[in-house]
C-alpha positions in Angstrom: 46.9 -20.5 18.7 49.2 -17.5 18.0 48.1 -14.0 19.0 47.6 -13.2 15.3 45.5 -16.3 14.7 43.3 -15.5 17.7 42.8 -11.9 16.5 41.8 -12.9 13.0 39.6 -15.8 14.1 37.0 -13.2 15.2 37.0 -11.7 11.7 35.8 -14.9 9.9 32.8 -14.4 7.6 30.9 -17.0 9.7 32.0 -16.9 13.3 30.2 -19.5 15.3 29.7 -18.9 19.0 27.9 -21.8 20.6 27.7 -19.9 23.9 26.2 -16.7 22.6 22.7 -17.4 24.0 22.6 -20.4 26.3 18.8 -20.2 26.7 18.3 -20.8 23.0 20.9 -23.6 23.0 18.7 -25.6 25.4 15.7 -25.4 23.0 14.9 -28.3 20.7 16.0 -27.4 17.2 18.8 -24.9 18.0 21.8 -25.4 15.7 24.2 -22.5 16.3 24.7 -18.8 16.7 26.5 -16.9 13.9 28.1 -13.5 13.7 29.4 -12.0 10.4 31.2 -8.7 9.7 28.5 -7.4 7.4 26.0 -7.5 10.3 28.0 -5.7 13.0 26.5 -6.3 16.4 23.9 -8.8 15.2 23.8 -12.4 16.1 21.8 -14.9 14.0 20.5 -17.9 16.0 19.9 -20.7 13.5 17.2 -23.2 14.4 15.5 -26.1 12.8 11.8 -25.4 12.7 9.2 -28.1 13.5 6.5 -26.4 11.5 6.3 -23.5 9.0 2.7 -22.6 9.1 1.3 -20.7 12.1 -2.5 -20.7 12.7 -3.3 -17.2 14.0 -4.9 -17.4 17.5 -8.7 -17.2 17.5 -8.8 -14.0 19.6 -6.5 -12.2 17.1 -7.7 -13.7 13.8 -9.4 -11.3 11.4 -10.5 -13.9 8.9 -11.4 -17.6 9.4 -8.5 -19.9 8.8 -5.8 -17.3 8.8 -2.3 -18.6 8.5 1.1 -16.9 8.7 4.7 -17.8 8.0 7.6 -16.2 9.9 11.1 -17.2 8.7 12.6 -14.8 11.2 12.0 -13.7 14.8 13.5 -10.3 15.7 14.3 -7.7 13.1 17.3 -5.6 12.2 15.0 -2.8 10.9 15.2 -1.6 14.6 12.0 0.4 14.3 11.5 2.0 17.7 7.8 1.7 17.5 7.6 -2.0 16.3 4.5 -3.7 17.6 6.2 -7.1 17.5 8.9 -6.4 20.0 7.1 -8.1 23.0 7.2 -11.4 21.1 10.9 -11.6 21.8 10.2 -12.0 25.5 9.0 -15.5 24.8 12.6 -16.3 24.0 13.9 -14.8 27.2 15.1 -11.8 25.3 14.3 -8.1 25.8 12.1 -5.8 23.7 14.8 -3.2 23.1 18.3 -4.1 21.8 17.8 -7.9 21.8 14.9 -7.6 19.3 17.1 -5.6 16.9 20.3 -7.6 17.3 19.3 -11.2 18.3 17.6 -12.7 15.2 16.3 -16.2 15.1 16.4 -17.8 11.6 14.5 -20.9 10.7 17.0 -22.3 8.3 15.0 -25.3 7.2 11.7 -23.6 6.8 11.4 -24.2 3.0 11.7 -27.9 3.4 9.4 -28.0 6.3 6.8 -26.0 4.5 6.9 -28.2 1.4 6.4 -31.3 3.6 3.5 -29.7 5.5 1.7 -28.7 2.3 2.2 -32.2 0.8 0.6 -33.8 3.9 -2.3 -31.4 4.5 -5.7 -32.7 3.4 -7.0 -29.1 3.5 -4.6 -26.4 2.4 -4.6 -23.0 4.1 -7.0 -20.6 2.4 -4.2 -18.0 2.4 -1.0 -17.1 4.1 0.2 -13.7 5.4 3.8 -12.5 5.6 4.9 -9.4 7.6 2.5 -10.1 10.5 5.3 -10.3 13.0 8.7 -9.3 11.6 9.7 -8.3 8.1 10.5 -11.2 5.8 12.6 -8.9 3.6 14.8 -7.6 6.4 18.5 -7.6 5.6 18.9 -11.2 6.9 16.9 -12.4 3.9 19.8 -11.3 1.7 22.0 -13.8 3.6 19.6 -16.7 4.0 17.4 -16.5 0.9 14.5 -18.3 2.3 11.6 -16.4 0.5 12.2 -17.7 -3.0 11.6 -21.3 -1.9 8.6 -20.3 0.3 7.0 -18.4 -2.6 7.6 -21.3 -4.9 6.0 -23.8 -2.5 2.9 -21.7 -2.0 2.5 -20.9 -5.7 2.9 -24.6 -6.5 -0.2 -25.3 -4.4 -2.0 -22.2 -5.6 -2.3 -20.8 -2.1 -3.1 -17.1 -2.0 -0.6 -15.0 0.0 0.2 -11.4 1.0 3.5 -9.7 1.9 3.9 -6.5 3.8 7.5 -5.1 3.9 9.8 -2.2 4.3 12.6 -4.0 2.5 13.6 -3.2 -1.1 15.0 -6.7 -1.2 11.6 -7.8 -2.3 12.6 -6.5 -5.7 15.0 -9.5 -6.1 11.9 -11.8 -6.1 9.6 -9.8 -8.3 9.9 -12.2 -11.3 9.0 -15.1 -9.0 6.1 -13.1 -7.5 4.8 -12.1 -10.9 4.9 -15.8 -11.9 3.1 -16.8 -8.7 0.4 -14.2 -9.4 -0.5 -16.0 -12.6 -1.6 -19.0 -10.6 -2.9 -17.6 -7.3 -3.7 -14.3 -5.6 -0.7 -12.2 -4.5 -1.1 -9.0 -2.5 2.0 -6.9 -2.0 2.3 -3.9 0.4 5.1 -1.5 1.2 5.2 0.4 4.5 6.4 4.0 4.7 5.1 7.0 6.7 7.5 9.9 6.3 9.5 11.7 3.6 11.9 13.3 6.1 14.8 10.9 5.8 16.7 12.3 8.8 13.7 11.5 11.0 13.2 8.1 9.3 16.8 7.1 9.8 16.6 8.1 13.5 13.4 6.3 14.4 13.9 3.2 12.2 17.6 3.3 11.6 17.9 -0.2 10.2 15.5 0.3 7.3 16.0 1.4 3.8 15.4 5.1 3.0 12.0 6.3 2.0 13.4 7.0 -1.4 14.4 3.4 -1.8 10.9 2.3 -0.7 9.2 4.6 -3.2 11.4 3.1 -5.9 10.3 -0.4 -4.7 6.6 0.6 -5.2 7.5 1.6 -8.7 9.3 -1.6 -9.4 6.4 -3.7 -8.1 4.0 -1.8 -10.4 6.4 -2.1 -13.3 6.4 -5.9 -12.7 2.6 -5.8 -13.4 1.6 -6.3 -9.7 -0.6 -4.1 -7.6 0.9 -2.5 -4.5 -0.8 -1.1 -1.4 1.2 1.5 0.5 0.8 1.7 4.3 1.3 5.2 5.6 2.1 3.8 9.0 2.9 4.9 11.6 2.1 8.6 11.4 4.0 10.2 14.2 2.3 13.0 16.2 4.0 16.4 15.8 6.7 14.8 13.7 5.2 13.6 10.4 1.5 14.6 10.7 1.2 18.2 9.5 -1.2 18.8 6.6 1.7 19.8 4.4 3.7 16.7 5.3 0.8 14.4 4.7 0.0 16.1 1.4 3.6 15.6 0.2 3.6 12.0 1.4 0.3 11.0 -0.4 1.4 12.8 -3.5 4.7 10.9 -3.5 3.0 7.6 -3.1 0.5 8.4 -5.9 3.4 9.4 -8.2 5.1 6.0 -7.4 2.1 4.2 -8.7 0.5 2.8 -5.6 -2.9 1.2 -6.2 -4.3 1.5 -2.6 -3.4 3.5 0.5 -4.0 2.7 4.2 -2.9 4.9 7.1 -2.5 4.4 10.8 -1.3 6.7 13.5 1.4 5.6 15.9 0.1 2.9 18.3 2.2 2.0 21.4 1.5 -1.1 23.5 2.9 -1.1 27.0 6.3 -2.8 26.3 6.8 -0.9 23.0 5.9 2.4 24.7 9.0 2.2 26.9 11.3 1.7 23.9 9.7 4.5 21.9 9.8 7.0 24.8 13.5 6.2 25.4 14.1 7.1 21.8 11.9 10.2 22.0 13.8 11.5 25.1 17.1 11.2 23.2 15.9 12.6 19.9 13.0 15.0 20.7 13.0 15.6 24.4 10.7 18.7 24.1 7.9 16.4 22.7 7.9 14.0 25.7 5.2 15.9 27.6 2.9 16.0 24.6 3.4 12.3 23.9 2.8 11.4 27.5 -0.5 13.2 27.4 -1.5 11.8 24.0 -0.6 8.2 25.0 -2.1 8.1 28.4 -4.9 5.6 28.7 -7.4 6.0 25.8 -6.3 9.5 24.8 -5.0 8.4 21.4 -8.5 7.6 20.1 -9.2 11.3 19.6 -6.0 11.7 17.7 -6.9 8.9 15.3 -10.0 10.9 14.4 -8.0 14.0 13.8 -5.6 12.2 11.5 -8.5 10.6 9.7 -10.1 14.0 9.0 -6.8 15.3 7.8 -5.7 12.6 5.5 -8.8 11.1 4.0 -9.5 14.1 1.7 -5.9 13.9 0.5 -6.3 10.2 -0.3 -9.5 10.9 -2.2 -8.0 13.8 -4.1 -5.3 11.6 -5.5 -7.7 9.1 -6.8 -7.2 6.3 -4.3 -10.2 4.2 -3.1 -11.5 4.9 0.4 -9.3 3.0 2.9 -11.4 0.2 4.5 -11.3 -3.1 6.2 -11.3 -4.9 2.8 -7.8 -3.7 2.1 -6.7 -4.4 5.7 -7.9 -8.0 5.5 -5.7 -8.6 2.5 -2.7 -8.3 4.8 -4.2 -9.9 8.0 -4.3 -6.6 9.8 -5.9 -6.5 13.2 -8.8 -4.2 12.8 -8.9 -3.3 16.5 -5.5 -1.5 16.2 -4.9 -1.3 12.5 -1.8 -3.4 13.2 -0.5 -6.7 11.9 -1.2 -9.6 14.2 1.9 -10.3 16.4 1.0 -13.9 17.0 3.0 -15.7 19.7 3.2 -19.5 19.2 3.4 -21.6 22.3 6.9 -22.2 23.6 6.6 -25.9 22.9 6.0 -25.3 19.2 8.2 -22.3 18.7 10.7 -24.1 16.5 
């Protein structure tokens, strides 16, 4: 191959590198690793799933018979606080850069789901999306898996919920509105700050807050209800009374029907990632966070935030946040976080 040919071969729209991640290549169902110029630094590992439906583990399940579907593992949103980061260790990957840049895509998940639903004697009582990684992350614009999934669930009248930060959900609003005519559909958008400089620092792969507020309006204009998750509220960064007042007012103006809030929660593995970001972006706050997120100390902070934000929520006419709303989205009531289920390695794909 000439020097020019070799140089341009790396710029192909679908560059396939079979040796990108040898550990994945040894797993049953692995097809190929793909890089594309529009996703600089990101590798998509395409696999053939054995199953589409995940039954949430009993120790994490909030409702009997809870099921989830995760078309993707890993997430280009790159939220430094993401609770699901530790699930990547099951693939032999790390919780920091690998989680953001090594994304597993179950390319056959629509076909597998249709076959599973056709065979089941008892259908899932409902399915939750967004319990691990965001189904409307940027990868969905490339792979377009959600339309087929939505169509399959609606065809069997299975209720489902979607929690997302991705405005890409707007592409599927006609399909979601049609599904809502035959089954229960709960939609939620997550945002927790109006300071877009802060937002682009701590979750730099996500759409702006402005775009997410526009998504809430679009969902409401499509005739669907929309819960907004003010999560996570960041201590000393997005939690002042003035900031929370402005945030709740913006959400109300966008037409949200319900509001939930959760302060920042950091599990052990995620804590390291978040603190690395904090040391780079806001080093003066490291001692305060170290004190706040020492064992058990955050409980008092949760009460402080509750006392601060609940009157604002009520003043804007939203119903009292409660477990009923959380259960719509398969939130783990112990943490106020989605369930980051980890299927056994043998059934991963």
